[in-house]
C-alpha positions in Angstrom: 11.2 -18.9 18.3 10.9 -22.0 16.2 7.6 -23.7 15.2 7.2 -27.5 14.9 4.3 -27.3 12.4 2.7 -24.9 10.0 -0.4 -24.8 12.3 1.8 -23.8 15.3 3.4 -21.1 13.1 -0.1 -19.8 12.0 -1.2 -19.7 15.7 1.8 -17.6 16.6 1.8 -18.7 20.2 -1.7 -17.3 20.7 -0.9 -13.9 19.2 -1.9 -14.7 15.6 -4.8 -12.3 15.6 -2.6 -9.3 16.5 0.3 -10.3 14.3 -1.8 -10.9 11.1 -4.0 -7.8 11.8 -0.8 -5.7 12.1 0.5 -7.1 8.8 -2.8 -6.5 7.1 -3.2 -2.9 8.4 0.4 -2.1 7.4 -0.2 -3.5 3.9 -3.4 -1.6 3.5 -1.7 1.6 4.7 1.2 1.2 2.3 -1.2 0.4 -0.6 -3.3 3.5 0.3 -0.2 5.7 0.3 0.9 4.3 -3.0 -2.4 4.9 -4.7 -2.7 8.4 -3.2 0.7 9.4 -4.4 0.1 8.0 -7.9 -3.1 10.1 -8.1 -1.2 13.2 -6.9 1.6 12.6 -9.4 -0.8 12.3 -12.3 -2.6 15.5 -11.2 0.8 17.3 -11.0 1.7 16.1 -14.5 -1.6 17.3 -15.9 -1.1 20.7 -14.3 2.5 21.0 -15.6 1.3 20.3 -19.2 -1.5 22.9 -18.8 1.0 25.5 -17.5 3.5 24.8 -20.3 0.7 25.1 -22.9 1.0 21.5 -24.2 -1.9 19.6 -25.5 -4.1 17.8 -23.0 -3.6 14.0 -22.7 -5.0 11.2 -20.7 -3.1 9.6 -17.9 
């Protein structure tokens, strides 16, 4: 599918609402997963340092 103008591209043949909502939801989901896993990783690192008896540090 080719588009003649940027407006036609942004309209997506009448499906722009669904297309851009899907991209937005996917982006938010991936961002949420990234943030959740970063928090879990920091928590795991803290627990490992406590188990190993090392000094507490801020992450």
